[in-house]
TIDOTI-409894 format. One record per residue: y, x, z of N, C-alpha, C, O in turn. Coordinates in steps of 0.05 Angstrom, whole numbers, padded with zeros to 5 digits, always signed. Each point is the difference from the previous one (the first is absolute). Layout:
<atoms>
YXZYXZYXZYXZ
...
</atoms>
This chain:
<atoms>
+01802+02216+01739+00016-00020+00015+00029+00010+00000+00006+00023+00006
+00013-00042-00012+00028+00008-00001+00011+00004+00028-00012-00008+00020
+00035+00021-00019+00013+00007+00026+00004-00024+00018-00006+00001+00024
+00017-00022-00035+00007-00023+00017-00025-00013+00012-00001-00007+00023
-00020+00004-00040-00025-00013+00010-00013+00018+00021-00010-00010+00020
+00010+00036-00025-00013+00019+00018+00015-00001+00027-00013-00001+00021
+00039+00001-00022+00016+00000+00025-00003-00026+00015-00001-00001+00024
-00001-00022-00039-00003-00026+00013-00027-00002+00015-00002-00012+00021
-00019+00024-00033-00027-00003+00012-00005+00022+00021-00013-00005+00020
+00022+00030-00025-00007+00022+00017+00023+00009+00018-00004+00017+00017
+00028-00029-00020+00023+00005+00018+00013+00027-00003+00020+00006+00014
-00029+00011-00033+00013+00025-00005+00004+00004-00030-00013-00014-00016
+00030+00032+00009+00004+00007-00029-00022+00019-00009-00014+00012+00017
+00011-00010-00043-00020+00019-00010+00007+00029+00009-00018+00015+00007
+00043-00008-00006+00008+00027+00008-00008+00005+00029-00009+00022+00006
+00013-00042+00011-00007+00004+00028-00030+00001+00004-00011+00014+00017
-00003-00030-00033-00029+00000+00000-00010+00028-00007-00017+00011+00014
+00027+00001-00036-00008+00026-00008+00006+00021+00021-00015+00019+00004
+00038-00022+00009+00008+00018+00022-00021-00001+00023-00008+00020+00011
+00000-00044-00004-00020-00003+00021-00027+00012-00008-00014+00012+00016
+00007-00015-00042-00025+00013-00009+00001+00030+00004-00019+00012+00009
+00042+00000-00016+00003+00029+00004-00003+00008+00029-00013+00019+00007
+00027-00034+00011-00002+00006+00028-00028-00003+00011-00009+00017+00016
-00005-00037-00025-00028-00004+00009-00019+00020-00011-00019+00008+00013
+00025+00001-00038-00017+00021-00012+00003+00026+00016-00019+00015+00003
+00042-00011+00008+00005+00024+00016-00016-00002+00026-00007+00021+00013
+00000-00045-00004-00016-00005+00023-00030+00000-00006-00017-00005+00017
+00011+00011-00042-00028+00001-00009-00015-00026+00004-00023-00001+00009
+00037-00021-00014-00011-00026+00005-00025-00006-00015-00019-00012+00010
+00018+00022-00035-00023-00007-00017-00025+00018+00005-00020-00002-00014
+00022+00020+00034-00023+00017+00005-00016-00012+00024-00008+00015+00018
+00003-00041-00019-00015-00013+00021-00030+00000-00006-00008+00012-00020
-00007-00025+00036-00029-00002-00003-00007-00022-00020+00015-00019-00004
-00037+00022-00009-00011-00021-00017-00020-00015+00016-00014+00011+00017
+00013-00037-00021-00017-00017+00016-00021-00013-00018+00006-00011-00021
-00031+00013+00029-00022-00013-00014-00003+00010-00028-00011-00014-00018
+00019+00039+00013-00003+00011-00027+00021-00009-00020+00000+00009-00023
+00019-00026+00032+00020-00010-00018+00024+00019-00001+00006+00013+00020
+00006-00010-00044+00024+00018-00002+00023-00011+00017+00003-00024+00004
+00013+00043+00005+00023-00008+00017+00021-00015-00017+00002+00005-00024
+00012-00023+00036+00021-00015-00014+00023+00019-00007+00008+00015+00017
+00002-00016-00042+00023+00017-00007+00024-00004+00018+00004-00023+00010
+00011+00044-00006+00023-00002+00018+00020-00022-00007+00009-00015+00017
-00003+00013-00043+00020-00019-00008-00009-00029+00006+00016-00017+00008
-00042+00013-00012-00011-00027+00006+00001-00005+00030+00005-00022+00009
-00012+00042+00007+00002-00003+00029+00028-00007+00009+00004-00018+00016
+00016+00031-00028+00028-00006+00008+00008-00027-00009+00015-00014+00014
-00024+00005-00038+00006-00027-00009-00011-00021+00019+00013-00019+00007
-00038+00023+00002-00012-00018+00019+00015+00000+00027+00004-00021+00012
+00004+00044-00003+00014+00003+00025+00027-00015-00001+00007-00015+00018
+00008+00019-00040+00026-00013-00003-00003-00030-00002+00016-00015+00011
-00037+00006-00024-00005-00029-00002-00006-00011+00028+00009-00021+00008
-00025+00036+00007-00007-00008+00028+00025-00002+00017+00003-00019+00015
+00014+00039-00017+00024+00000+00017+00020-00021-00008+00015-00010+00017
-00014+00003-00042+00020-00019-00010-00009-00029+00001+00015-00018-00007
-00040+00013+00015-00011-00027-00001-00017-00005+00025-00006+00018+00016
-00003-00043-00013-00017-00008+00022-00029-00005-00009-00016-00012+00015
+00009+00023-00038-00027-00004-00011-00021+00013+00018+00005+00021+00013
-00029-00032-00012-00023+00012+00014-00011+00023-00017+00007+00003-00023
-00024+00013+00036-00013+00022-00015-00018-00011-00022-00002+00012-00021
-00010-00035+00025-00017-00012-00021+00018-00007-00024-00008+00004-00023
+00031-00016+00028+00018-00008-00022+00010+00025-00015+00002+00000-00024
+00004+00021+00040+00010+00025-00013-00023+00012-00016+00005+00011-00022
-00029-00011+00032-00023+00011-00014-00005-00014-00027-00006+00013-00020
+00009-00040+00020-00003-00015-00025+00022+00007-00020-00006+00003-00024
+00030+00001+00034+00022+00006-00018-00003+00028-00013+00007+00004-00023
-00017+00015+00039-00002+00027-00010-00028+00008-00009-00006+00024-00006
-00013-00043+00006-00027+00004-00010-00014+00022+00015-00012+00018-00012
+00013-00020+00039-00016+00018+00017-00013-00017+00022+00007-00023+00002
-00025+00034+00013-00012-00015+00022+00020-00002+00023+00018+00017+00002
-00021-00037+00016+00017-00002+00023+00000+00025+00018+00020+00009+00010
-00043+00003-00007-00002+00025+00016+00015+00023-00013+00012+00016+00014
-00014-00014-00040+00015+00021-00015+00030-00004+00003+00015+00019+00004
-00006-00044-00007+00028-00006+00003+00010+00007+00028+00021+00012+00004
-00037-00020+00016+00007+00006+00028+00002+00030+00005+00019+00010+00012
-00039+00004-00022+00000+00029+00004+00023+00014-00015+00012+00018+00012
-00006-00027-00036+00021+00013-00015+00028-00005+00013+00016+00018+00001
-00012-00043+00008+00025-00007+00012+00005+00016+00026+00022+00010+00005
-00043-00008+00012+00002+00016+00024+00004+00029-00006+00013+00015+00016
-00025-00005-00037+00004+00028-00008+00029+00005-00006+00011+00020+00010
+00001-00036-00027+00028+00003-00007+00018-00003+00025+00018+00015+00004
-00025-00035+00012+00016-00005+00025+00001+00025+00018+00021+00007+00010
-00044+00005-00006-00001+00023+00017+00016+00023-00011+00014+00014+00015
-00017-00009-00041+00014+00023-00012+00030-00005+00000+00016+00018+00004
-00008-00043-00010+00029-00006-00001+00012+00004+00028+00023+00010+00002
-00037-00019+00019+00011+00003+00027+00002+00029+00008+00018+00007+00016
-00035+00010-00027+00002+00029+00006+00025+00012-00013+00008+00022+00007
+00005-00037-00025+00024+00010-00013+00026-00012+00012+00021+00002-00011
-00024-00014+00035+00022-00014+00012+00026+00017+00002+00021-00009-00007
-00024+00034+00016+00023+00017+00003+00014+00006-00026+00023+00009+00000
-00036-00012-00022+00012+00005-00027+00018-00023-00008+00018+00003-00017
-00023-00027+00028+00015-00024-00008+00019-00010+00022+00020-00013-00006
-00027+00018+00031+00016-00010+00023+00008+00024+00017-00017+00011+00013
+00042-00004-00014+00009+00025+00013+00028-00004+00012+00016-00015-00011
-00011+00028+00034+00026-00002+00013+00020+00016-00017-00006+00021-00010
+00030-00031+00007+00020+00013-00017+00010+00026+00011+00001+00005+00024
+00006+00013-00043+00012+00025+00009+00030-00004+00004+00010-00022-00002
+00004+00043+00009+00028-00003+00008+00017-00011-00023+00017-00017+00004
-00022+00027-00028+00015-00009-00024-00005-00030-00005+00018-00015-00005
-00043+00007+00007-00007-00028-00004+00011-00018+00021+00008-00023-00006
-00006+00033+00030+00013-00016+00022+00029-00005-00007+00010-00022+00005
+00004+00042-00015+00028-00004-00007+00004-00020-00022+00018-00017+00001
-00036+00017-00020+00001-00020-00022-00005-00028+00011+00014-00019-00007
-00034+00016+00025-00006-00026+00012+00023-00010+00017+00007-00023-00001
+00005+00041+00017+00022-00008+00017+00024-00010-00017+00012-00020+00008
-00007+00033-00030+00022-00009-00017-00007-00028-00013+00018-00017-00002
-00043+00013-00005-00009-00025-00012+00002-00023+00020+00010-00021-00006
-00020+00026+00031+00002-00021+00020+00029-00006+00007+00006-00023+00006
+00011+00043-00006+00028-00005+00006+00013-00019-00020+00016-00017+00006
-00025+00021-00031+00010-00018-00021-00011-00029+00003+00014-00019-00005
-00039+00017+00014-00012-00026+00003+00010-00016+00023+00007-00023-00002
-00005+00037+00026+00007-00015+00024+00025+00009+00014+00008-00012+00020
+00004+00034-00029+00024+00009+00013-00004+00015+00026+00020+00004+00015
-00044+00005-00009-00006+00014+00025-00007+00029-00008-00018+00004-00017
+00031+00015+00029-00005+00028-00006-00024+00011+00016-00006-00010+00022
-00007+00030-00033-00021+00014+00013-00027-00014+00001-00017+00007+00016
+00013-00026-00034-00025-00014-00001-00017+00011-00023+00009+00003-00023
-00035+00004+00029-00017+00010-00021-00024-00017-00006-00017+00007-00017
+00014-00029+00032-00024-00017-00005+00002-00025+00017+00017-00004+00017
-00037-00014-00022-00002-00025+00015-00029-00002+00009-00019+00007-00015
+00014-00017+00039-00026-00001+00012-00007-00029+00008+00017-00015+00008
-00042+00008-00012-00010-00026+00009-00031+00000-00001-00012+00020-00008
+00001-00041+00018-00029-00003+00000-00008-00026-00014+00016-00019+00000
-00041+00018-00010-00009-00025-00012-00030-00003+00005-00014+00019+00006
+00005-00044-00007-00029-00006+00004-00015+00002-00026+00009-00009-00021
-00033+00020+00023-00020+00000-00022-00022-00019+00010-00015+00007+00018
+00012-00030-00031-00019-00020+00009-00028+00009-00005-00007+00010-00022
-00011-00013+00042-00028+00008-00002-00018-00022+00011+00009-00019+00012
-00035+00023-00017-00020-00018+00013-00002+00007+00029+00009+00021+00009
-00020-00039+00006-00004+00004+00029-00018+00024+00004-00023+00001-00009
+00033+00020+00023-00017+00024+00005-00023-00007+00019+00001-00018+00016
-00022+00034-00019-00024-00004+00017+00006+00010+00028-00010-00012+00020
+00025+00034-00017+00006+00012+00026+00029-00004+00007+00018+00004-00017
-00012-00010+00042+00027-00003+00010+00017-00019-00017+00023+00005-00006
-00035-00028-00001+00013-00018-00018+00026-00011+00012+00019-00005-00015
-00017+00001+00041+00024-00011+00012+00024+00018-00004+00022-00010-00001
-00026+00036-00001+00022+00019-00004+00013-00004-00028+00023+00007-00003
-00039-00017-00015+00010-00002-00028+00012-00028-00006+00011-00004-00022
-00013-00014+00041+00011-00027-00004+00029+00001+00007+00008+00003+00023
+00009-00005-00043+00029+00003+00004+00012-00027+00010-00013-00020+00001
+00039+00021+00005+00013-00023+00011+00003-00023-00019+00007-00022+00007
-00012+00028-00033+00002-00021-00020-00027-00015-00004-00001-00019-00015
-00019+00029+00029-00026-00014+00000-00020+00009-00020-00020-00014-00004
+00024+00038-00009-00021+00010-00017-00005+00029+00006+00016+00013+00015
-00038-00002-00025-00008+00027+00006+00013+00020-00019+00002-00006-00024
+00007+00028+00034+00015+00019-00017-00001+00028+00012-00004+00004+00023
+00009+00016-00041+00007+00027+00008+00029+00003-00008+00011-00015-00017
+00002+00035+00028+00029+00004-00004+00005+00024-00018-00014+00021+00001
+00035-00024-00016+00010+00022-00017+00029+00005+00009+00017-00018-00002
-00011+00042+00011+00028+00008+00005+00010+00017-00023-00014+00019-00008
+00037-00027-00003+00010+00015-00023+00029+00008+00004+00016-00015+00011
-00009+00039-00020+00027+00009-00001+00006+00006-00030-00014+00015-00012
+00034-00028+00002+00006+00002-00029+00027+00012-00005+00018-00001+00018
-00014+00012-00041+00026+00011-00008+00017-00022-00014-00008-00023+00000
+00030+00031-00012+00018-00020-00012-00012-00014-00024+00010-00021-00008
-00031+00032-00003-00013-00012-00023-00025-00016+00008-00014-00011-00017
+00009+00010+00043-00024-00015+00009-00025+00016-00001-00022-00012+00003
+00023+00038-00007-00024+00017+00000-00007+00008+00028+00017+00006+00017
-00043-00006-00011-00009+00007+00026+00003+00030+00005-00009+00016-00016
+00023-00009+00038+00003+00028+00008-00020+00007+00022-00008+00023+00003
+00000-00044+00012-00019+00004+00022-00014-00027+00005+00013-00021-00001
-00039+00022+00006-00015-00024+00006-00018+00005+00024-00009+00023+00005
+00002-00044+00009-00019+00001+00022-00016-00026-00002+00011-00022+00002
-00037+00025-00005-00017-00023-00006-00023-00002+00021-00012+00020+00007
+00006-00045+00001-00024-00004+00016+00003-00013+00027-00021-00011+00010
+00044+00010+00003+00001-00013+00026-00007-00029-00002+00005-00013-00020
-00018+00002+00040-00008-00029+00000+00024-00018-00002+00022+00007+00009
-00026-00030-00021+00022-00019-00006+00015-00010+00025+00022-00010-00002
-00034+00013+00025+00012-00009+00025+00023+00018+00009+00016-00008+00017
-00016+00033-00027+00019+00020+00009+00028-00006-00010+00004-00008-00023
+00016+00012+00040+00029-00004-00008+00009+00024-00016-00010+00023+00003
+00030-00027-00020+00011+00021-00017+00009+00024+00016-00006+00023-00008
+00019-00027+00030+00010+00022+00016-00022+00017+00011+00001+00024+00000
-00022-00037+00010-00023+00015+00010-00014+00015-00023-00010+00022+00004
+00008-00034-00027-00012+00013-00023+00016+00026-00006-00012+00021-00006
+00038-00023+00006+00017+00024-00005-00006+00022+00020-00003+00023-00007
+00001-00030+00032-00005+00020+00021-00027+00013-00003-00005+00022+00009
-00014-00036-00022-00027+00010-00004-00003+00017-00025-00021+00013-00004
+00041-00013-00012-00002+00014-00027+00006+00030+00002+00013+00009+00019
-00024+00005-00038+00006+00029-00002+00030+00005-00004+00011+00020+00010
+00002-00038-00024+00028+00003-00006+00016+00001+00026+00018+00017+00003
-00025-00034+00016+00015-00001+00025-00002+00027+00016+00019+00007+00013
-00041+00006-00015-00004+00025+00014+00017+00023-00011+00005+00020+00013
+00004-00024-00038+00015+00022-00013+00027-00010-00011+00012+00012-00018
-00002-00035+00029+00023-00012-00012+00025+00017+00001+00016+00000-00018
-00013+00015+00040+00024+00017+00002+00002+00021-00022+00021+00005-00011
-00044+00007+00006-00001+00020-00022+00005-00012-00027+00013+00011-00017
-00025-00035+00012+00002-00013-00026+00028-00012-00005+00010+00002-00022
+00001-00014+00043+00025-00015-00004+00024+00018+00000+00020-00007-00013
-00021+00029+00027+00024+00017+00004+00023-00017+00010-00003-00012+00022
+00025+00011-00036+00023-00017+00009+00001-00027-00014+00020-00014+00002
-00041+00007-00016+00000-00025-00015-00013-00023+00016-00011+00005+00022
+00013-00029-00032-00012-00023+00013-00013-00018-00020+00003+00002-00024
-00019-00022+00035-00013-00020-00016+00012-00027+00007+00013-00004+00021
-00017-00015-00039+00008-00028+00006-00025-00015+00008-00022+00003-00012
+00024-00020+00033-00023-00015+00009+00010-00027+00011+00024-00005+00003
-00043-00013+00003+00007-00026+00011+00001+00001+00030-00003+00022+00012
+00005-00045+00001+00004+00000+00029-00025+00009+00016+00001+00004+00024
-00024-00002-00038-00024+00010+00013+00004+00028+00011-00014+00008+00018
+00032+00007-00030+00004+00028+00007+00024+00004+00018+00009+00023+00003
+00001-00044+00009+00022+00004+00019-00011+00013+00025-00020-00009+00011
+00033+00030-00002-00010+00013+00025+00007+00030-00001+00004+00012-00021
-00003+00000+00045+00007+00028+00002-00021+00018-00011+00005+00024-00005
-00029-00034+00001-00022+00016-00011+00003+00006-00030-00014+00016-00011
+00033-00030-00001+00003+00002-00030+00029+00006-00007+00012-00016-00015
-00001+00038+00024+00028+00007-00007+00005+00005-00029+00023+00000-00009
-00044+00005-00006+00003+00006-00029-00001-00025-00017+00001+00002-00025
-00003-00026+00037+00000-00025-00015+00025-00016+00006+00006-00006+00023
+00008-00001-00044+00024-00017+00002-00009-00029-00002-00012-00008-00020
+00017-00008+00041-00010-00027+00001+00023-00020+00002+00021+00007+00009
-00026-00032-00018+00021-00021+00003+00003-00009+00029-00019+00004+00016
+00041-00016-00010+00004-00012+00026-00015-00027+00001+00000-00015-00020
-00013+00009+00042-00014-00026+00002+00021-00022+00000+00020+00001+00016
-00024-00021-00032+00019-00022-00003-00005-00021+00022-00017-00016-00002
+00033+00018+00023-00002-00019+00022+00021-00022-00001+00005-00015+00019
+00008+00014-00042+00021-00020-00004+00028+00009+00009+00019-00015-00002
-00017+00040+00013+00025+00010+00010+00008+00026-00014+00016+00016+00012
-00026-00010-00036+00007+00024-00013+00028-00001-00010+00010-00020-00009
+00004+00043+00010+00027+00002-00011-00002+00002-00030-00021+00004-00011
+00044-00008-00002+00001+00002-00029-00009+00028-00009-00013+00003-00021
+00021+00017+00036-00007+00028-00007-00030+00004+00002-00012+00013-00016
+00000-00024+00037-00029+00002+00004-00016-00014-00022-00020+00009-00010
+00030-00033+00003-00013-00015-00022+00002+00016-00026-00019+00000-00015
+00042+00012+00010+00003+00016-00025-00019+00024+00001-00011+00007-00021
+00008+00005+00044-00019+00022+00003-00028-00008-00006-00016+00014-00013
+00008-00038+00023-00027-00010-00006-00004-00005-00029-00022+00006-00011
+00042-00015-00003-00002-00005-00029-00004+00026-00015-00016+00002-00018
+00030+00019+00027-00003+00026-00013-00029+00011+00004-00012+00009-00020
+00002-00012+00044-00027+00010+00005-00020-00016-00017-00019+00011-00011
+00023-00037+00009-00018-00017-00015-00001+00008-00029-00021-00001-00013
+00045+00008+00002+00001+00008-00028-00017+00025-00006-00012+00002-00022
+00011+00016+00041-00016+00024-00004-00030-00005+00007-00017+00011-00013
+00013-00027+00034-00027-00004+00009-00017-00017-00019-00025+00002+00000
+00038-00018-00016-00015-00017-00019-00016+00016-00019-00019-00010-00012
+00025+00036+00008-00014+00017-00018-00029+00003+00009-00019-00001-00017
+00014+00004+00043-00028+00003+00009-00014-00026-00001-00024-00001-00005
+00038-00021+00009-00013-00027-00002-00009-00005-00029-00021-00011-00005
+00038+00019-00014-00007-00004-00028-00023+00019-00008-00016-00007-00018
+00015+00030+00030-00022+00018-00006-00027-00012+00009-00019+00001-00015
+00018-00013+00039-00024-00013+00008-00007-00024-00018-00023-00004-00007
+00044-00011+00000-00004-00022-00018-00011+00009-00027-00018-00014-00012
+00028+00036+00002-00010+00010-00026-00028+00010+00002-00016-00004-00019
+00009+00017+00041-00028+00009+00003-00020-00023-00002-00019+00002-00014
+00025-00024+00028-00019-00022+00000+00002-00017-00026-00019-00013-00007
+00042+00014-00006+00003-00015-00025-00016+00014-00022-00013-00013-00016
+00016+00040+00015-00012+00015-00022-00030+00006+00005-00017-00002-00018
+00011+00010+00043-00027+00008+00007-00012-00021+00018+00001+00002+00024
-00012-00022-00037-00008-00025+00014-00024+00003+00019-00005-00017+00016
-00009+00040-00018-00023+00004+00017+00009-00001+00030-00016-00010+00016
+00040+00019-00010+00008+00001+00028+00013-00026+00010+00010-00002+00023
-00011-00019-00040+00009-00026+00011-00021-00011+00019+00007-00015+00019
-00032+00021-00023-00021-00010+00017-00025+00018-00004-00016-00005-00018
+00013+00026+00034-00022+00019-00003-00025-00012+00011-00002-00006+00024
-00019+00004-00040-00025-00011+00008-00020+00022+00010-00022-00007+00009
+00031+00032-00010-00018+00021+00010-00004-00003+00030+00018-00007+00015
-00042+00013-00006-00006-00002+00029+00003+00027+00013+00002+00002+00025
-00003+00020-00040+00003+00027+00012+00029+00007+00003+00015+00001-00020
-00006+00005+00044+00028+00005+00005+00009+00026-00013+00023+00003-00008
-00041+00017+00005+00008+00025-00013+00006-00005-00029+00018+00013-00011
-00032-00031-00002+00006-00006-00028+00026-00016-00002+00015+00004-00019
-00010-00021+00038+00025-00016+00000+00023+00019+00002+00020-00003-00014
-00022+00023+00031+00022+00020+00003+00004+00015-00026+00022+00005-00009
-00044+00004-00003+00002+00015-00025+00012-00017-00023+00016+00011-00015
-00024-00036+00013+00011-00017-00020+00030-00003+00004+00016+00000-00020
-00007-00003+00044+00028-00003+00006+00016+00025-00006+00022-00001-00011
-00034+00024+00017+00013+00026-00008+00002+00001-00030+00020+00009-00011
-00041-00017-00003-00001+00002-00029+00022-00017-00013+00012+00008-00019
-00008-00032+00030+00021-00017-00013+00028+00012+00005+00017-00003-00017
-00013+00017+00039+00025+00014+00004+00004+00023-00020+00022+00005-00009
-00044+00009+00004+00001+00021-00020+00006-00012-00028+00018+00010-00014
-00032-00031+00007+00005-00013-00026+00028-00011-00002+00013+00000-00021
-00003-00011+00043+00028-00010+00001+00019+00022-00006+00018-00004-00017
-00021+00027+00029+00018+00022-00005-00002+00010-00029+00020+00007-00013
-00045-00007+00003-00004+00009-00028+00015-00018-00019+00010+00009-00021
-00009-00035+00027+00011-00020-00019+00029-00005+00005+00013-00013-00017
-00001+00022+00039+00027-00006+00006+00019+00016-00018-00001+00025+00001
+00017-00038-00016+00019+00013-00018+00017-00020-00014-00004-00024+00002
+00023+00034-00017+00020-00018-00013-00013-00017-00021+00011-00021-00007
-00034+00028-00004-00013-00016-00021-00022-00018+00011-00014-00014-00015
+00010+00014+00041-00021-00016+00012+00012-00025+00013+00005+00000+00025
-00001-00020-00040+00012-00025+00010-00021-00022+00000-00014-00004-00020
+00011-00010+00042-00020-00022+00002+00009-00023-00019+00022-00010+00002
-00041+00002-00019+00007-00021-00019+00004-00027+00014+00016-00016-00009
-00030+00012+00031+00003-00025+00015+00025+00000+00018+00011-00022+00005
-00003+00045+00004+00023+00002+00019+00018+00023-00008+00001+00021+00013
+00014-00024-00035+00017+00022-00010+00022+00009+00020+00010+00022-00002
-00003-00040+00021+00021+00007+00020-00012+00012+00025+00014+00006+00019
-00041-00002-00019-00013+00011+00024-00021-00019+00010+00006-00024+00003
-00029+00034+00004-00022-00017+00010+00006-00009+00028+00007+00016+00017
-00009-00042-00011+00005-00010+00027-00022+00009+00019-00023+00002-00008
+00030+00002+00033-00019+00007+00020-00015-00025+00008+00012-00021+00004
-00039+00024-00001-00016-00023+00008+00006-00007+00029+00006+00017+00017
-00009-00043-00010+00006-00009+00026-00017+00012+00022+00008+00002+00023
-00033+00006-00030-00018+00011+00020+00005+00030+00006-00015+00012+00016
+00035+00000-00029+00005+00028+00004+00014+00007+00026-00006+00020+00012
+00024-00037-00003+00017+00005+00023-00017+00005+00025-00018-00016+00006
+00024+00037+00008-00016+00007+00024+00018+00002+00025-00009+00013+00019
+00032-00025-00019+00017+00002+00023-00012-00016+00023+00012-00001+00022
</atoms>
């Protein structure tokens, strides 16, 4: 299969695919159990099925037909890769060191004209089926069931920190207060700040630069400040848009197990970081993937 076709179907380049194979081999992925006397599925085939699963909305039966395995084998192989990939989260999603913070601050200053910014923060909805337990907590204000993803991205839209799993009813500010990041923000942020929307206005979030609420009486200077913040904050919005554009599984997760939903969401963030680079341009949206209307959680 040529590079273009492979990338169009599996969402990654051959080089990144081979890199993932190496990382998973280090996790001893292929040393699993054999079932019913059948030989285990080769690692590369497992990864191909997993990437197809993440990049599409196909059922396990459809995936099994495509890859010539039984539905149970496809299900088992995909969950196998999912678990091992999530165990590698810290290898793909990590808080920047001091040198990387300086680089990000300089990049954000060029983008929005605000000094001391090293990232942008926001939350988005991951649509799910109605949960069996505590379903009312997951019904968000837009009228559908969801879990939340909080993301902090750098100037390139790569995730530096994520928090996954709060019910869709939760507000962005409350989600931030519940995250591990919030408990250690002083150590992580040092003298730097993040860009955020009006959800983060408040004394509890001194590390987030937010726009002024537009009540119709903003001064020209305040309006200009809001524009600057918007220029930098759009990076996190485009990151969420790109995640759902490229990895279509999280547009509407049909899994009923919340732990699997959380793992799938973590996995798409890992894959997003793996694929983010100067040569990774969306063919459908070369200027940046638009954020879906159901993402906003203000």
